[in-house]
KOLVEX-119408 format. One record per residue (C-alpha): residue number from 1; residue in three letters; chain; x, y, z. Coordinates in Angstrom, 1 decimal. Each point is the difference from the previous one (the first is absolute). Layout:
+-----+-----+----+--------+--------+--------+
:   i :  aa : ch :     c1 :     c2 :     c3 :
+-----+-----+----+--------+--------+--------+
: NUM : Ala :  A :      X :      Y :      Z :
...
+-----+-----+----+--------+--------+--------+
END
This chain:
+-----+-----+----+--------+--------+--------+
:   i :  aa : ch :     c1 :     c2 :     c3 :
+-----+-----+----+--------+--------+--------+
:   1 : Met :  A :  133.9 :  -42.3 :   48.9 :
:   2 : Arg :  A :   -0.6 :   -3.2 :   -2.0 :
:   3 : Val :  A :    1.9 :   -0.7 :   -3.2 :
:   4 : Ser :  A :   -3.3 :   -0.3 :   -1.8 :
:   5 : Glu :  A :   -0.7 :    3.7 :    0.7 :
:   6 : Ala :  A :    3.3 :    1.2 :   -1.5 :
:   7 : Met :  A :    0.8 :   -2.4 :   -2.8 :
:   8 : Thr :  A :   -0.4 :    0.4 :   -3.7 :
:   9 : Arg :  A :   -2.7 :   -2.3 :   -1.2 :
:  10 : Asp :  A :    0.2 :    0.3 :   -3.7 :
:  11 : Val :  A :    3.1 :   -2.2 :   -0.8 :
:  12 : Cys :  A :    1.3 :   -0.9 :   -3.4 :
:  13 : Val :  A :    1.2 :   -3.6 :    0.1 :
:  14 : Ala :  A :    2.4 :   -1.7 :   -2.4 :
:  15 : Arg :  A :   -0.4 :   -3.7 :   -0.8 :
:  16 : Pro :  A :    3.0 :   -2.3 :    0.0 :
:  17 : Asp :  A :   -0.6 :   -0.7 :   -3.7 :
:  18 : His :  A :    0.2 :    3.7 :   -0.9 :
:  19 : Thr :  A :    3.3 :    1.0 :   -1.7 :
:  20 : Ile :  A :    2.3 :    2.5 :    1.8 :
:  21 : Glu :  A :   -0.7 :    2.4 :   -2.9 :
:  22 : Glu :  A :   -3.7 :   -0.2 :    0.9 :
:  23 : Ala :  A :    0.7 :    0.5 :    3.7 :
:  24 : Ala :  A :    2.2 :    3.0 :   -0.8 :
:  25 : Arg :  A :   -2.8 :    1.5 :   -2.1 :
:  26 : Met :  A :   -2.4 :   -0.5 :    2.8 :
:  27 : Met :  A :    2.4 :    1.7 :    2.4 :
:  28 : Leu :  A :    0.4 :    2.9 :   -2.4 :
:  29 : Ala :  A :   -3.8 :    0.4 :   -0.5 :
:  30 : Ile :  A :   -0.7 :    0.3 :    3.7 :
:  31 : Asp :  A :    3.3 :    1.6 :    1.0 :
:  32 : Val :  A :    1.2 :   -2.6 :    2.4 :
:  33 : Gly :  A :    3.2 :   -2.0 :    0.4 :
:  34 : Leu :  A :   -1.5 :   -3.1 :    1.7 :
:  35 : Leu :  A :   -2.8 :   -2.4 :   -0.9 :
:  36 : Pro :  A :   -1.4 :   -2.9 :    1.9 :
:  37 : Val :  A :    0.0 :   -3.2 :   -2.0 :
:  38 : Gly :  A :   -3.1 :   -2.2 :    0.3 :
:  39 : Asp :  A :   -2.4 :   -2.4 :   -1.4 :
:  40 : Glu :  A :   -3.5 :    1.2 :    0.5 :
:  41 : Asp :  A :    0.1 :    1.5 :    3.5 :
:  42 : Arg :  A :    2.8 :   -2.3 :    1.3 :
:  43 : Leu :  A :    3.4 :    1.7 :    0.6 :
:  44 : Leu :  A :    2.9 :   -1.9 :   -1.5 :
:  45 : Gly :  A :    2.8 :    2.5 :    0.0 :
:  46 : Met :  A :    1.1 :    3.6 :   -0.7 :
:  47 : Ile :  A :    1.8 :    1.5 :   -2.9 :
:  48 : Ser :  A :    1.8 :    3.3 :    0.0 :
:  49 : Asp :  A :    1.5 :    2.2 :   -2.7 :
:  50 : Arg :  A :    3.3 :   -0.9 :    1.6 :
:  51 : Asp :  A :   -0.7 :   -3.7 :   -0.4 :
:  52 : Ile :  A :   -0.7 :    0.6 :   -3.7 :
:  53 : Ala :  A :    3.3 :    2.0 :   -0.4 :
:  54 : Val :  A :    2.3 :   -2.2 :    2.2 :
:  55 : Arg :  A :   -1.4 :   -3.5 :   -0.1 :
:  56 : Gly :  A :   -1.4 :    0.4 :   -3.6 :
:  57 : Ile :  A :    1.9 :    2.3 :   -2.2 :
:  58 : Gly :  A :    3.2 :   -0.1 :    2.1 :
:  59 : Ala :  A :    0.0 :   -3.8 :   -0.1 :
:  60 : Gly :  A :   -0.3 :    0.1 :   -3.8 :
:  61 : Lys :  A :   -3.7 :   -0.9 :   -0.1 :
:  62 : Gly :  A :   -2.2 :    1.6 :   -2.7 :
:  63 : Pro :  A :   -3.4 :    1.8 :    0.2 :
:  64 : Ala :  A :   -1.8 :   -3.3 :   -0.7 :
:  65 : Thr :  A :    1.2 :   -1.4 :    3.3 :
:  66 : Thr :  A :   -2.9 :   -0.9 :    2.2 :
:  67 : Val :  A :   -0.7 :    1.8 :    3.3 :
:  68 : Gly :  A :    0.1 :   -3.4 :    1.7 :
:  69 : Glu :  A :    3.6 :   -0.5 :   -0.9 :
:  70 : Ile :  A :    1.3 :    3.2 :    1.8 :
:  71 : Met :  A :   -2.6 :    0.9 :    2.6 :
:  72 : Ser :  A :    0.8 :   -0.2 :    3.7 :
:  73 : Pro :  A :   -2.1 :   -2.9 :    1.3 :
:  74 : Asp :  A :    0.9 :    0.6 :    3.6 :
:  75 : Val :  A :   -2.7 :    2.6 :    0.7 :
:  76 : Arg :  A :   -0.4 :    1.9 :    3.3 :
:  77 : Tyr :  A :   -3.6 :    1.2 :    0.5 :
:  78 : Cys :  A :   -2.2 :    1.4 :    2.7 :
:  79 : Phe :  A :   -3.7 :   -0.6 :    0.9 :
:  80 : Ala :  A :   -2.7 :    2.5 :   -0.6 :
:  81 : Asp :  A :   -1.1 :   -0.2 :    3.6 :
:  82 : Glu :  A :    3.5 :    0.8 :    1.5 :
:  83 : Asp :  A :    0.9 :    3.2 :    1.6 :
:  84 : Thr :  A :    1.9 :    2.5 :   -2.2 :
:  85 : Ala :  A :    2.5 :    0.8 :    2.8 :
:  86 : His :  A :    1.0 :   -3.7 :    0.3 :
:  87 : Val :  A :    0.2 :   -0.3 :   -3.8 :
:  88 : Ala :  A :    2.1 :    3.2 :   -0.4 :
:  89 : Arg :  A :    2.5 :   -1.4 :    2.6 :
:  90 : Asn :  A :    0.1 :   -3.3 :   -2.0 :
:  91 : Met :  A :    0.6 :    1.9 :   -3.2 :
:  92 : Gly :  A :    3.0 :    1.8 :    1.6 :
:  93 : Glu :  A :    1.4 :   -3.3 :    1.2 :
:  94 : Leu :  A :   -0.5 :   -1.7 :   -3.4 :
:  95 : Gln :  A :    1.3 :    3.1 :   -1.8 :
:  96 : Val :  A :   -3.0 :    0.2 :   -2.4 :
:  97 : Arg :  A :   -2.1 :    3.0 :   -0.9 :
:  98 : Arg :  A :   -3.0 :   -2.0 :   -1.2 :
:  99 : Leu :  A :   -1.8 :   -3.2 :    1.1 :
: 100 : Pro :  A :   -2.8 :   -1.9 :   -1.6 :
: 101 : Val :  A :   -3.0 :   -0.2 :    2.2 :
: 102 : Val :  A :   -2.0 :   -3.3 :    0.3 :
: 103 : Asp :  A :   -3.1 :   -1.0 :    1.8 :
: 104 : Arg :  A :    0.1 :   -2.9 :    2.5 :
: 105 : Asp :  A :   -0.7 :   -2.4 :   -2.9 :
: 106 : Lys :  A :    3.3 :    1.4 :   -1.5 :
: 107 : Arg :  A :   -1.8 :    1.5 :   -2.9 :
: 108 : Leu :  A :    1.5 :    3.2 :   -1.4 :
: 109 : Val :  A :   -2.1 :    3.1 :    1.0 :
: 110 : Gly :  A :    2.4 :    2.9 :   -0.4 :
: 111 : Ile :  A :    3.4 :    1.5 :    0.4 :
: 112 : Leu :  A :    1.3 :    2.1 :    3.0 :
: 113 : Ser :  A :    2.8 :    2.5 :   -0.6 :
: 114 : Leu :  A :    1.8 :    2.2 :    2.4 :
: 115 : Ala :  A :   -1.7 :    2.9 :   -1.8 :
: 116 : Asp :  A :   -3.4 :   -1.5 :    0.9 :
: 117 : Val :  A :    1.0 :   -0.3 :    3.7 :
: 118 : Ala :  A :    1.4 :    3.6 :    0.0 :
: 119 : Ser :  A :   -3.1 :    1.5 :   -1.6 :
: 120 : His :  A :   -2.2 :   -1.6 :    2.6 :
: 121 : Glu :  A :    1.9 :    1.0 :    3.1 :
: 122 : Asn :  A :    0.0 :    3.3 :    1.9 :
: 123 : Asp :  A :    3.7 :    0.4 :    0.6 :
: 124 : Gly :  A :    1.7 :   -2.3 :   -2.6 :
: 125 : Arg :  A :    2.3 :   -1.5 :    2.7 :
: 126 : Arg :  A :   -0.7 :   -3.6 :   -0.8 :
: 127 : Ala :  A :    0.7 :    0.4 :   -3.7 :
: 128 : Gly :  A :    3.1 :    2.1 :    0.8 :
: 129 : Asn :  A :    1.4 :   -2.7 :    2.3 :
: 130 : Ala :  A :   -0.7 :   -2.7 :   -2.5 :
: 131 : Leu :  A :    1.7 :    2.0 :   -2.8 :
: 132 : Arg :  A :    3.1 :    0.5 :    2.2 :
: 133 : Glu :  A :    0.3 :   -3.8 :    0.4 :
: 134 : Ile :  A :   -0.6 :   -0.6 :   -3.7 :
: 135 : Ala :  A :    2.8 :    2.4 :   -0.9 :
: 136 : Gln :  A :    2.6 :   -2.0 :    1.8 :
: 137 : Pro :  A :    2.5 :   -1.7 :   -2.5 :
: 138 : Gly :  A :   -0.2 :   -3.7 :   -0.8 :
: 139 : Gly :  A :   -2.9 :   -2.1 :    1.2 :
: 140 : Glu :  A :   -1.5 :   -3.2 :   -1.5 :
: 141 : His :  A :   -1.1 :    1.8 :   -3.1 :
: 142 : Asn :  A :    3.5 :    0.9 :   -1.1 :
: 143 : Gln :  A :    0.1 :   -1.5 :   -3.5 :
: 144 : Gly :  A :    3.7 :    0.3 :   -0.4 :
: 145 : Asp :  A :    0.5 :   -2.4 :    2.9 :
: 146 : Glu :  A :   -2.7 :   -2.2 :   -1.3 :
: 147 : Glu :  A :    1.6 :   -0.3 :   -3.4 :
: 148 : Arg :  A :    3.4 :   -0.7 :    1.5 :
: 149 : Gly :  A :   -1.7 :   -2.7 :    2.1 :
: 150 : Arg :  A :   -1.2 :   -1.7 :   -3.2 :
: 151 : Gly :  A :    3.6 :   -0.3 :   -1.2 :
: 152 : Met :  A :    0.0 :    2.8 :   -2.5 :
+-----+-----+----+--------+--------+--------+
END
């Protein structure tokens, strides 16, 4: 199955000039913990509720801090025409539960979550395997190591 068949198309996008308070309110309104950050339909980064808590509040920044100051600019993504089995394996290796979806012009067109993959498969095996990989400790998204690496 193609990513475009399983992805969520209606995506709320934060802008880099939004405040982290605005981003948190957006997350609250749609009950998510992660937002793509973009300008028009160009993907610039991602911001999570954890980014707000750790890189924002934990680092002494206030609610008026811009999303651009604390977002993760190194974004992993998948293409809408990729196979979900391949993308689910990549999600496991990357230890992420969601990936922004872009078209071949790299314009944001959706978000793919493991829940999207699981709800569109017959046996749930791909999503289960990916989740098993994601649940491993550490990985490149361990913010504790990242903060120590910054000399904090």
